[in-house]
Backbone as numpy.savetxt, mean C-alpha at the origin, in Angstrom:
# Nx Ny Nz CAx CAy CAz Cx Cy Cz
-11.91 -0.44 -26.01 -10.53 -1.33 -25.66 -10.96 -1.63 -24.16
-11.57 -0.73 -23.37 -13.10 -0.81 -22.32 -13.96 -2.10 -21.81
-14.19 -1.94 -23.66 -15.35 -3.07 -23.65 -14.91 -4.48 -23.50
-13.62 -4.90 -24.29 -12.90 -6.15 -24.22 -12.08 -5.97 -22.64
-12.02 -5.14 -21.94 -11.23 -5.67 -20.64 -9.73 -4.90 -20.66
-9.52 -4.35 -22.02 -8.38 -4.34 -21.83 -7.78 -2.89 -21.23
-8.56 -2.17 -20.46 -8.74 -0.97 -19.93 -9.93 -1.17 -18.37
-9.27 -1.37 -17.67 -9.87 -1.73 -16.15 -10.43 -0.83 -15.96
-9.89 0.58 -15.52 -10.39 2.10 -15.21 -9.53 3.22 -15.37
-9.53 3.63 -15.05 -9.18 5.17 -15.41 -9.05 6.03 -14.05
-8.41 6.80 -14.09 -7.73 7.71 -12.10 -6.78 9.09 -12.79
-7.24 9.63 -11.34 -6.39 10.96 -10.89 -5.40 10.70 -10.81
-4.54 11.32 -10.48 -2.73 11.87 -10.08 -3.29 13.06 -9.36
-3.10 12.60 -8.04 -3.67 13.34 -6.87 -2.53 13.73 -5.97
-1.97 14.75 -6.36 -0.91 15.38 -5.26 -0.97 15.47 -3.62
-0.52 14.34 -3.15 -0.74 14.15 -1.66 -0.70 15.14 -0.75
0.48 16.14 -0.88 0.19 17.55 -0.31 -0.73 17.90 -0.04
-1.14 18.31 -1.20 -2.28 19.07 -1.16 -3.87 17.96 -0.81
-3.78 17.55 0.08 -4.52 16.60 1.03 -3.81 16.52 2.56
-2.93 17.07 2.79 -2.19 17.20 3.81 -1.42 15.77 4.45
-1.35 15.46 2.89 0.11 14.09 3.13 1.31 14.63 2.92
2.31 14.53 3.32 4.05 15.55 4.07 4.18 14.42 3.52
4.11 12.56 3.22 5.06 11.69 3.71 4.48 10.39 2.97
5.01 9.81 2.44 4.87 8.66 1.24 5.52 7.78 1.71
5.19 5.94 2.10 6.30 4.86 1.80 6.44 3.93 2.35
6.86 3.27 1.42 6.61 1.41 1.24 6.94 0.66 2.79
5.77 -0.33 2.78 5.75 -0.51 3.84 5.78 -2.22 3.46
6.78 -2.90 3.82 6.93 -4.16 3.34 6.14 -4.77 4.21
4.77 -6.35 3.85 4.41 -6.75 4.85 4.58 -8.05 4.71
4.91 -9.20 5.66 5.41 -10.85 5.81 4.43 -11.04 6.58
3.20 -12.13 6.06 2.88 -13.19 6.91 3.57 -13.79 7.54
2.86 -14.49 8.93 3.54 -15.14 10.04 3.64 -16.88 8.99
2.82 -17.16 8.41 2.28 -18.53 8.17 2.03 -18.03 6.59
2.14 -18.77 5.86 1.77 -18.86 4.03 0.58 -20.05 3.90
-0.43 -18.50 4.04 -2.43 -20.26 4.04 -3.34 -19.34 2.85
-4.13 -19.69 2.63 -5.06 -18.96 1.56 -5.74 -17.99 2.54
-5.87 -18.28 4.02 -6.87 -17.84 4.11 -6.23 -16.52 5.43
-4.86 -16.54 5.29 -4.23 -15.33 5.69 -4.28 -14.13 4.41
-3.94 -15.15 3.39 -3.09 -13.91 2.29 -4.49 -13.25 2.32
-5.87 -13.73 2.14 -7.27 -13.33 1.80 -7.75 -12.35 3.02
-7.41 -12.68 4.18 -7.71 -12.01 4.82 -7.04 -10.72 5.27
-5.28 -10.56 4.68 -5.11 -9.36 4.62 -4.98 -9.12 3.09
-5.00 -9.03 2.17 -6.13 -8.12 0.99 -7.41 -7.48 0.88
-8.30 -7.95 1.83 -9.28 -7.77 1.64 -9.48 -6.59 2.46
-8.32 -6.66 3.71 -8.34 -5.54 5.06 -7.48 -5.01 4.22
-6.70 -4.78 3.69 -5.07 -3.66 3.54 -6.52 -3.08 2.46
-7.11 -3.22 1.23 -7.13 -1.71 0.47 -8.84 -1.41 1.10
-9.36 -1.32 2.41 -10.08 -0.54 2.32 -9.34 0.67 3.54
-8.01 0.62 4.19 -7.49 1.16 4.52 -7.21 2.60 3.34
-7.71 3.70 4.35 -7.76 5.11 2.96 -6.29 6.21 2.84
-5.04 5.78 3.87 -4.06 6.06 3.61 -3.47 4.97 2.52
-3.72 4.30 2.09 -3.04 2.94 1.41 -2.86 3.50 -0.29
-2.26 3.56 -1.46 -2.18 4.32 -2.79 -2.47 2.67 -3.67
-1.41 1.75 -3.33 -1.58 1.07 -4.06 -0.95 -0.39 -2.87
-1.08 -1.68 -3.35 -0.63 -3.01 -3.02 -0.15 -3.73 -4.21
0.92 -4.84 -3.83 1.42 -5.53 -4.69 1.31 -6.99 -3.74
1.31 -7.61 -4.46 1.25 -9.26 -3.84 2.98 -9.28 -5.16
4.31 -9.31 -3.96 5.12 -10.10 -4.13 5.88 -11.46 -4.00
7.11 -11.68 -4.76 7.97 -12.78 -4.26 8.78 -12.75 -3.67
9.57 -13.67 -3.46 10.66 -13.57 -2.40 10.40 -13.34 -0.86
11.46 -12.84 0.10 10.87 -12.38 0.92 9.64 -11.80 1.97
9.05 -11.01 1.58 8.32 -10.42 1.10 6.95 -10.98 0.77
5.91 -10.67 1.21 4.12 -11.03 0.41 3.93 -9.46 0.30
3.71 -8.32 0.83 3.62 -7.22 0.06 3.79 -6.47 0.14
4.25 -5.55 -0.98 4.36 -3.66 -0.31 3.18 -3.51 -0.74
3.11 -2.08 0.45 1.91 -1.85 0.78 2.52 -0.17 0.11
2.21 0.74 -0.84 2.19 1.95 -0.93 0.97 3.15 0.49
1.47 3.54 0.60 0.84 4.59 1.90 0.95 6.03 1.73
-0.01 6.96 2.30 0.72 8.31 2.96 0.25 8.14 3.82
0.49 9.51 4.82 0.63 9.59 5.78 0.93 11.21 6.31
0.27 11.95 7.48 0.49 13.32 7.24 1.72 13.69 7.95
1.95 12.60 8.88 3.49 13.03 9.09 4.47 11.92 9.94
5.08 11.71 10.52 5.97 10.57 10.95 5.59 9.94 12.01
4.85 10.41 13.20 3.63 9.88 14.09 2.42 9.21 13.63
1.75 10.22 12.03 1.09 9.76 11.88 1.62 7.83 11.21
2.38 7.43 10.34 3.43 7.18 9.85 3.23 6.16 10.76
3.43 6.28 11.80 3.98 4.91 13.00 2.44 4.80 13.25
2.42 5.36 13.48 0.44 5.26 14.19 0.07 4.24 13.33
0.12 4.45 11.75 -0.53 3.34 10.77 0.14 2.27 10.67
1.32 1.95 11.19 2.20 0.63 11.24 1.75 -0.31 12.22
1.73 0.58 13.15 1.52 0.24 14.29 0.00 -0.21 14.68
-0.94 1.06 14.53 -2.30 0.05 14.48 -3.32 -0.88 13.69
-2.76 -0.38 11.89 -3.06 -0.92 10.71 -2.50 -2.08 10.44
-1.44 -2.20 10.73 -0.34 -2.90 10.17 -0.27 -4.27 10.98
0.60 -4.00 12.79 1.11 -4.65 13.49 0.03 -5.33 14.57
-1.56 -4.54 14.71 -1.98 -5.79 15.20 -2.97 -6.18 14.28
-2.47 -6.71 13.24 -3.44 -7.60 13.08 -2.73 -9.23 12.71
-3.48 -10.12 12.65 -2.92 -11.67 13.26 -2.76 -12.17 12.03
-2.92 -11.58 10.90 -2.14 -12.33 10.01 -0.56 -12.01 9.34
-0.55 -10.85 9.77 1.09 -10.10 9.76 1.61 -9.97 10.73
2.67 -10.85 10.59 4.20 -11.35 10.96 5.90 -10.63 11.61
5.45 -9.45 10.54 6.56 -8.90 9.96 6.52 -7.82 9.41
6.88 -6.25 9.79 6.77 -5.77 8.35 8.11 -4.36 8.51
8.56 -3.40 7.29 9.71 -2.92 7.19 9.21 -1.26 6.49
9.27 -0.68 6.98 8.84 0.65 6.27 10.02 1.62 6.13
9.72 1.64 4.99 10.38 2.90 3.89 10.04 3.81 3.53
10.53 4.83 3.73 10.24 6.71 3.24 10.31 6.48 1.77
9.59 6.89 1.11 9.60 7.30 -0.50 10.43 8.65 -0.26
10.93 9.17 -0.66 12.29 10.96 -0.40 11.06 11.52 -2.63
10.86 10.26 -3.52 10.02 10.99 -4.20 10.11 10.36 -5.47
8.40 10.22 -5.71 8.17 9.44 -6.38 6.75 9.92 -7.90
7.61 9.35 -9.10 7.41 9.69 -10.02 6.66 9.15 -11.40
6.54 9.54 -11.93 5.25 8.72 -13.16 5.30 9.36 -14.31
6.05 8.00 -15.30 5.94 8.99 -16.66 5.01 9.07 -16.69
4.90 9.88 -17.89 3.42 11.02 -18.34 3.31 10.50 -19.57
1.48 10.60 -19.10 0.70 9.99 -19.74 0.76 9.40 -21.49
0.60 8.30 -22.12 1.16 8.03 -23.78 -0.16 8.84 -24.12
0.47 9.76 -25.33 -1.12 10.09 -26.09 -2.02 8.72 -26.85
């Protein structure tokens, strides 16, 4: 399956708290202008942020949903201000705390 592209990779399921991250959040990002340049610039940039777990390009009012981890509320605030709102291709963000993050068990 890996050879034909059906399996894209493998990953470990990590407990963020064991790495010092006490908060998980979803940051909804709206671009100020829908252009290929803004889309590509944000997409290339966001995956370089160490606190980013997953990035989803979605339809509707929001352009991206970004799953992040942070040590605490101050770290999350700094992450939002310094890593997201400072970017010229970001027009607006909304941050929602994640109270619980569940994954179904791996299938055998």
